[in-house]
Rosetta silent file (secondary structure, phi, psi, omega in degrees, C-alpha in Angstrom):
SEQUENCE: XXXXXXXXXXXXXXXXXXXXXXXXXXXXXXXXXXXXXXXXXXXXXXXXXXXXXXXXXXXXXXXXXXXXXXXXXXXXXXXXXXXXXXXXXXXXXXXXXXXXXXXXXXXXXXXXXXXXXXXXXXXXXXXXXXXXXXXXX
SCORE:     score description
SCORE:     0.000 S_00000001
   1 L     0.000  -41.775  179.874  199.924  112.846   88.510 S_00000001
   2 H   -63.523  -41.349  178.411  202.479  115.564   87.890 S_00000001
   3 H   -64.585  -39.978  179.750  202.621  114.671   84.184 S_00000001
   4 H   -63.195  -45.484  177.798  198.825  114.684   83.953 S_00000001
   5 H   -64.258  -36.733  177.671  198.586  118.165   85.472 S_00000001
   6 H   -61.652  -45.926 -178.457  201.373  119.309   83.151 S_00000001
   7 H   -71.102  -34.723  177.139  199.486  118.054   80.086 S_00000001
   8 H   -69.293  -33.458 -178.121  196.147  119.477   81.254 S_00000001
   9 H   -70.461  -23.086 -177.591  197.790  122.831   81.893 S_00000001
  10 H   -61.877  -52.112  178.715  199.050  123.214   78.313 S_00000001
  11 H   -64.190  -33.937  178.790  195.699  123.967   76.620 S_00000001
  12 H   -64.496  -44.738  178.091  194.721  126.197   79.533 S_00000001
  13 H   -62.781  -39.870  179.232  197.960  128.174   79.182 S_00000001
  14 H   -63.263  -46.227 -178.721  197.445  128.416   75.424 S_00000001
  15 H   -64.292  -42.425  178.255  193.893  129.738   75.767 S_00000001
  16 H   -62.328  -43.667  179.266  194.905  132.274   78.413 S_00000001
  17 H   -63.312  -41.587 -179.205  197.808  133.452   76.230 S_00000001
  18 H   -66.469  -41.863  177.576  195.573  133.730   73.176 S_00000001
  19 H   -63.694  -44.162  179.108  192.908  135.729   75.034 S_00000001
  20 H   -64.547  -40.940  177.711  195.544  138.043   76.474 S_00000001
  21 H   -61.023  -44.480 -175.253  197.185  138.459   73.054 S_00000001
  22 H   -72.684  -44.105 -172.831  193.849  139.222   71.407 S_00000001
  23 H   -91.202  -21.800 -175.267  192.321  141.513   74.019 S_00000001
  24 H  -115.049    3.596  179.632  195.371  143.263   75.481 S_00000001
  25 L  -117.708  152.623 -176.982  197.636  143.643   72.451 S_00000001
  26 H   -70.895  -29.772  178.204  197.413  146.052   69.556 S_00000001
  27 H   -67.593  -41.684  178.057  197.819  143.280   66.961 S_00000001
  28 H   -62.854  -43.615  178.768  194.872  141.405   68.435 S_00000001
  29 H   -65.473  -37.263  177.807  192.697  144.516   68.455 S_00000001
  30 H   -62.221  -41.659  177.548  193.697  145.285   64.885 S_00000001
  31 H   -63.098  -44.139  178.647  192.583  141.786   63.902 S_00000001
  32 H   -62.722  -40.786  179.859  189.265  142.139   65.716 S_00000001
  33 H   -66.652  -44.685  179.348  188.599  145.505   64.085 S_00000001
  34 H   -61.868  -43.464  179.357  189.496  144.229   60.615 S_00000001
  35 H   -63.522  -42.284 -178.454  187.251  141.166   60.993 S_00000001
  36 H   -68.189  -39.866  179.589  184.354  143.275   62.260 S_00000001
  37 H   -74.783  -24.805  172.478  184.570  145.879   59.468 S_00000001
  38 H   -71.349  -39.739  179.404  184.880  143.057   56.911 S_00000001
  39 H   -64.296  -39.897  179.734  181.827  141.381   58.464 S_00000001
  40 H   -70.502  -30.609  178.778  179.859  144.650   58.289 S_00000001
  41 L   107.363   12.732  179.548  180.892  145.122   54.653 S_00000001
  42 L   -71.817  -40.504  175.831  183.008  148.267   54.870 S_00000001
  43 L  -115.982  156.004 -177.688  186.004  146.554   53.291 S_00000001
  44 L  -124.014   42.017  177.070  185.952  143.704   50.786 S_00000001
  45 L   -78.197  160.371  175.241  189.324  142.083   51.405 S_00000001
  46 L   -65.015  150.078 -176.828  189.684  138.317   51.439 S_00000001
  47 H   -62.205  -36.496 -178.700  188.948  136.706   54.791 S_00000001
  48 H   -63.621  -33.344  179.782  192.416  135.175   55.062 S_00000001
  49 H   -75.251  -39.418  179.970  193.955  138.642   54.783 S_00000001
  50 H   -65.346  -38.858 -176.405  191.546  140.217   57.271 S_00000001
  51 L   -87.606    3.495 -176.690  192.161  137.474   59.819 S_00000001
  52 H   -55.993  -43.648  176.936  195.952  137.509   59.378 S_00000001
  53 H   -61.334  -36.044  178.312  196.660  139.326   62.685 S_00000001
  54 H   -72.749  -35.463  175.852  194.530  136.778   64.545 S_00000001
  55 H   -64.491  -41.756  176.613  196.205  133.904   62.721 S_00000001
  56 H   -59.421  -41.379  179.431  199.575  135.316   63.731 S_00000001
  57 H   -61.326  -40.226  178.869  198.347  135.419   67.335 S_00000001
  58 H   -65.258  -45.232 -179.347  197.390  131.743   67.262 S_00000001
  59 H   -64.819  -43.825 -179.744  200.768  130.723   65.833 S_00000001
  60 H   -62.929  -46.232 -179.283  202.668  132.948   68.262 S_00000001
  61 H   -66.857  -36.112  176.304  200.757  131.714   71.321 S_00000001
  62 H   -63.682  -44.998  178.250  201.161  128.098   70.215 S_00000001
  63 H   -60.849  -46.576 -177.888  204.915  128.599   69.835 S_00000001
  64 H   -67.231  -33.424  176.613  205.225  130.291   73.220 S_00000001
  65 H   -66.029  -45.059  178.292  203.146  127.559   74.904 S_00000001
  66 H   -65.423  -42.884  179.022  205.372  124.836   73.455 S_00000001
  67 H   -60.895  -44.454  178.474  208.512  126.818   74.294 S_00000001
  68 H   -66.187  -36.370  178.535  207.364  127.314   77.884 S_00000001
  69 H   -66.320  -41.059  177.855  206.450  123.638   78.224 S_00000001
  70 H   -64.276  -38.865  178.255  209.900  122.601   77.041 S_00000001
  71 H   -65.305  -46.374 -179.796  211.489  125.010   79.528 S_00000001
  72 H   -65.198  -28.842  177.913  209.346  123.746   82.427 S_00000001
  73 L   -79.671   -8.362  179.303  210.174  120.150   81.464 S_00000001
  74 L    83.543   15.310 -178.534  213.879  120.988   81.647 S_00000001
  75 L   -95.576   -2.315 -175.926  214.514  120.293   77.964 S_00000001
  76 L  -148.446  146.018  175.300  215.403  123.883   77.046 S_00000001
  77 L   -80.715  162.252  176.683  217.312  126.784   78.558 S_00000001
  78 L   -69.410  137.771 -179.650  215.683  130.134   79.212 S_00000001
  79 L   -73.809  167.368 -177.457  215.864  132.418   76.179 S_00000001
  80 H   -63.057  -42.822 -179.732  217.681  135.737   76.084 S_00000001
  81 H   -65.729  -43.854  179.172  214.561  137.894   76.148 S_00000001
  82 H   -63.985  -38.567  179.759  213.065  135.994   79.072 S_00000001
  83 H   -65.712  -37.673 -177.104  216.364  136.176   80.926 S_00000001
  84 H   -78.996  -17.466 -178.312  216.602  139.946   80.430 S_00000001
  85 L  -108.783   11.108 -177.404  213.010  140.619   81.544 S_00000001
  86 L  -114.583  142.523  171.756  212.947  138.349   84.600 S_00000001
  87 L   -65.738  144.209  168.573  214.005  139.048   88.160 S_00000001
  88 L   -71.496  158.957 -177.419  216.853  136.971   89.396 S_00000001
  89 H   -57.925  -40.182 -178.966  215.819  134.721   92.281 S_00000001
  90 H   -63.542  -43.386 -179.576  217.692  136.868   94.796 S_00000001
  91 H   -64.790  -42.078  179.743  215.979  140.052   93.636 S_00000001
  92 H   -63.656  -39.268  177.948  212.536  138.454   93.765 S_00000001
  93 H   -63.926  -41.373 -179.282  213.209  137.224   97.309 S_00000001
  94 H   -66.201  -40.776  178.095  214.290  140.701   98.404 S_00000001
  95 H   -63.765  -41.808  178.349  211.195  142.325   96.898 S_00000001
  96 H   -63.724  -43.894  179.776  209.001  139.768   98.638 S_00000001
  97 H   -61.923  -42.298  178.246  210.781  140.338  101.952 S_00000001
  98 H   -60.342  -42.374 -179.390  210.385  144.114  101.563 S_00000001
  99 H   -68.362  -26.502 -177.124  206.656  143.735  100.948 S_00000001
 100 H   -83.989  -43.570 -172.466  206.282  141.509  104.014 S_00000001
 101 H   -99.288  -12.478  178.712  208.263  143.363  106.698 S_00000001
 102 L    95.407  160.089 -173.188  207.900  146.969  105.562 S_00000001
 103 H   -65.084  -49.321 -175.202  210.331  149.610  104.369 S_00000001
 104 H   -63.675  -44.982  179.813  211.778  150.749  107.723 S_00000001
 105 H   -65.907  -36.810  179.200  212.408  147.234  109.044 S_00000001
 106 H   -65.807  -43.990  179.172  213.935  146.207  105.705 S_00000001
 107 H   -63.134  -43.504  178.532  216.308  149.191  105.690 S_00000001
 108 H   -62.073  -41.059  179.399  217.354  148.495  109.291 S_00000001
 109 H   -64.912  -42.813  179.757  217.991  144.837  108.464 S_00000001
 110 H   -67.979  -37.151  176.956  220.074  145.718  105.401 S_00000001
 111 H   -64.040  -42.286  178.458  222.090  148.314  107.345 S_00000001
 112 H   -65.645  -35.154 -179.741  222.866  145.735  110.037 S_00000001
 113 H   -72.794  -38.662 -174.007  223.810  143.211  107.355 S_00000001
 114 H   -91.738  -17.367 -176.668  226.018  145.563  105.354 S_00000001
 115 H   -56.469  -47.813  178.927  227.669  147.568  108.177 S_00000001
 116 H   -62.814  -36.565  179.115  230.467  145.017  108.861 S_00000001
 117 H   -66.385  -42.647  179.229  231.204  144.700  105.138 S_00000001
 118 H   -65.347  -42.572  177.875  231.370  148.464  104.725 S_00000001
 119 H   -61.117  -40.903  178.433  233.622  148.809  107.786 S_00000001
 120 H   -65.077  -39.880  178.342  235.949  146.139  106.387 S_00000001
 121 H   -65.219  -41.498  178.897  236.109  147.915  103.025 S_00000001
 122 H   -65.084  -43.561  178.664  236.902  151.238  104.690 S_00000001
 123 H   -62.093  -41.059  178.674  239.620  149.631  106.834 S_00000001
 124 H   -64.553  -41.827  179.112  241.129  148.001  103.751 S_00000001
 125 H   -65.187  -40.495  177.938  241.077  151.300  101.844 S_00000001
 126 H   -64.403  -41.323  179.516  242.758  153.121  104.753 S_00000001
 127 H   -63.352  -42.871  176.632  245.398  150.401  104.966 S_00000001
 128 H   -62.697  -39.181  179.064  246.111  150.699  101.236 S_00000001
 129 H   -64.365  -42.276  178.822  246.340  154.482  101.591 S_00000001
 130 H   -64.840  -42.250  177.856  248.826  154.132  104.461 S_00000001
 131 H   -63.949  -36.807  178.457  250.906  151.629  102.468 S_00000001
 132 H   -66.724  -41.343  178.265  250.879  153.984   99.504 S_00000001
 133 H   -64.684  -40.474  178.875  252.066  156.881  101.690 S_00000001
 134 H   -64.486  -37.811  179.136  254.866  154.712  103.159 S_00000001
 135 H   -69.287  -32.328 -179.006  256.048  153.748   99.655 S_00000001
 136 H   -74.776  -19.373 -177.961  256.078  157.397   98.581 S_00000001
 137 L   -76.393    0.000    0.000  258.352  158.400  101.507 S_00000001
């Protein structure tokens, strides 16, 4: 069942990616504009050249769909760009917690969590300072 849903989801993901690429990206809009002005007759370029931005979109979305499927199947590691533009799991959990409990409660919880650590760091720094003063005497 899981495999079936995985395979059904691939064309759906591809179509969603292609629509988003075409309607929300400048390359997609450039392709739509070029095709429409070629259709109207303003320019007389070959159709393959006019549709090149849209062809690029199909190839790009197909590649990204396959790449994402391989990642979800566990056959590929996350790429560098995806890694740099994604929240780490811990950060995403913290953002979710903040949205659920509110700013004031989140700050109070973090202060209670971090206060012992901060006190320990201050005590350690004072101890190092005292040891440094004793060595200098």
